[in-house]
C-alpha positions in Angstrom: 0.0 0.0 0.0 1.5 3.3 -1.0 1.7 6.4 1.2 -1.3 8.7 0.8 -0.7 11.8 -1.4 -2.0 15.3 -0.6 -5.1 16.0 -2.7 -5.3 19.3 -4.5 -8.3 21.4 -3.8 -11.3 21.3 -1.5 -13.4 18.8 -3.5 -10.4 16.4 -3.7 -9.9 16.7 0.1 -13.5 15.9 0.8 -13.4 13.0 -1.6 -10.3 11.7 0.1 -12.0 12.0 3.5 -15.0 10.1 2.2 -12.8 7.3 0.7 -10.9 7.1 4.0 -14.1 6.8 5.9 -15.3 4.0 3.5 -12.1 2.1 4.0 -12.2 2.5 7.7 -15.8 1.4 7.8 -15.1 -1.7 5.8 -12.2 -2.6 8.1 -14.1 -2.0 11.3 -17.3 -3.7 10.2 -19.4 -0.6 9.2 -21.7 -0.6 12.3 -19.1 -0.2 15.0 -20.4 1.7 18.0 -19.0 4.8 19.7 -20.9 4.1 23.0 -19.5 5.9 26.0 -17.5 8.2 23.8 -18.6 11.8 23.5 -18.5 13.0 19.9 -19.4 16.6 20.3 -22.4 18.6 21.3 -24.3 18.0 18.1 -27.1 15.4 18.7 -26.4 13.7 15.4 -22.8 13.0 16.4 -23.3 12.5 20.1 -26.0 9.8 20.0 -26.2 8.4 16.5 -24.6 5.3 15.0 -23.4 4.9 11.4 -25.9 3.0 9.3 -24.5 -0.3 8.1 -23.9 -4.0 8.7 -24.4 -4.0 12.5 -28.0 -2.9 12.2 -28.6 -5.4 9.4 -27.3 -8.2 11.7 -29.5 -7.0 14.5 -32.6 -6.7 12.2 -32.0 -10.3 11.1 -31.6 -11.4 14.7 -34.5 -9.6 16.3 -37.0 -8.8 13.5 -37.0 -11.9 11.2 -39.8 -14.3 12.3 -42.8 -15.8 10.6 -46.3 -14.3 10.8 -47.5 -17.0 13.2 -44.7 -16.2 15.6 -45.5 -12.5 15.2 -49.1 -13.1 16.4 -47.9 -15.3 19.3 -45.4 -12.6 20.3 -48.0 -9.9 20.3 -50.4 -12.1 22.3 -47.6 -12.7 24.8 -46.8 -9.0 25.1 -50.4 -7.9 25.4 -51.1 -10.6 28.1 -47.9 -9.6 30.0 -49.0 -6.0 29.8 -52.5 -6.8 31.0 -51.2 -8.8 33.9 -49.6 -5.7 35.3 -52.8 -3.8 35.6 -52.9 -1.4 38.5 -56.0 -1.2 40.7 -58.4 1.5 39.4 -56.7 1.7 36.0 -58.7 0.8 32.9 -55.8 -1.1 31.3 -52.4 -2.5 32.1 -48.9 -1.3 31.1 -50.0 -0.5 27.5 -52.9 1.6 26.5 -55.0 0.6 23.5 -53.3 3.1 21.2 -49.9 1.9 22.3 -51.0 -1.7 21.5 -52.0 -0.4 18.0 -48.6 1.3 17.6 -46.7 -1.9 18.7 -48.8 -4.0 16.3 -48.1 -1.5 13.4 -44.3 -1.8 14.2 -44.5 -5.6 14.0 -46.6 -5.4 10.8 -44.3 -2.8 9.1 -41.1 -4.8 9.4 -39.7 -6.5 6.2 -40.4 -10.2 6.9 -37.4 -11.3 4.9 -34.7 -8.9 6.2 -36.3 -7.6 9.3 -35.6 -4.1 8.2 -37.6 -1.6 10.2 -36.6 2.1 9.7 -39.7 4.0 8.9 -39.9 7.8 9.6 -42.2 9.0 12.3 -44.6 10.4 9.8 -44.9 7.1 8.1 -45.5 5.2 11.3 -48.0 7.8 12.4 -49.9 7.5 9.1 -50.1 3.7 9.6 -51.1 3.9 13.2 -53.4 6.9 12.7 -51.9 8.9 15.6 -49.9 12.1 16.0 -46.1 12.3 16.4 -46.4 13.2 20.1 -48.3 10.0 20.8 -45.8 8.0 18.8 -42.8 9.5 20.5 -44.3 8.8 23.9 -45.2 5.3 23.0 -41.7 4.5 21.6 -40.1 5.9 24.8 -42.4 3.7 26.8 -41.6 0.6 24.7 -37.9 1.3 25.2 -38.4 1.5 29.0 -40.3 -1.8 28.9 -37.6 -3.3 26.7 -40.1 -4.1 23.9 -38.3 -2.0 21.3 -34.7 -0.8 20.9 -34.2 2.3 18.9 -30.9 3.4 17.2 -30.5 6.9 15.9 -28.6 6.6 12.6 -26.4 8.8 10.5 -24.6 8.6 7.2 -21.5 10.6 6.0 -22.0 13.4 3.5 -19.8 12.8 0.5 -18.5 15.9 -1.2 -19.5 18.4 1.5 -17.8 21.7 1.9 -15.0 22.2 4.4 -16.5 23.5 7.7 -19.9 22.1 7.0 -21.6 19.1 8.5 -19.9 15.8 7.7 -22.8 13.6 8.7 -26.6 13.8 8.4 -29.2 11.9 10.4 -31.5 9.4 8.7 -34.5 7.5 10.0 -34.1 5.6 13.3 -33.7 1.8 13.3 -36.1 -0.2 15.5 -35.5 -3.7 16.9 -38.4 -5.7 18.2 -37.9 -7.6 21.5 -39.8 -9.6 24.0 -40.1 -8.3 27.6 
């Protein structure tokens, strides 16, 4: 491997940076995590992961299951949530709308790859709810360990010097059992 040469011009420097990132991502397995390491005050850098192989492996592991198993999982989760009904409350851990949202998430996943990375607006349209309700429901699902959410980002190729190097994309969701 030869020593890197200095690129001429801003566009060439950005291209070299993007190529370096691509090579580094391939070597490290694309989806490596920066957990525990502060990457700046920007929310995209501080809490996001690079989209890539790690999430594909997790989607295959958590989200690929047949329709029959999906129905059994939902029945188990709803029964578990109803068992924890507090006295004087009309329902258990999950409200009827949260049950609908959880069912929509299970239905929206790609049954072959397990991919589940819809935008909030798309999930809201499927569940017929507002973004505030969806946001609260997903936070509750995370607390109950029913869903794991990854904020994701991708590098910007050909960006100008001093501008953002990454941009946030849709979150990745992984379906779990309590």
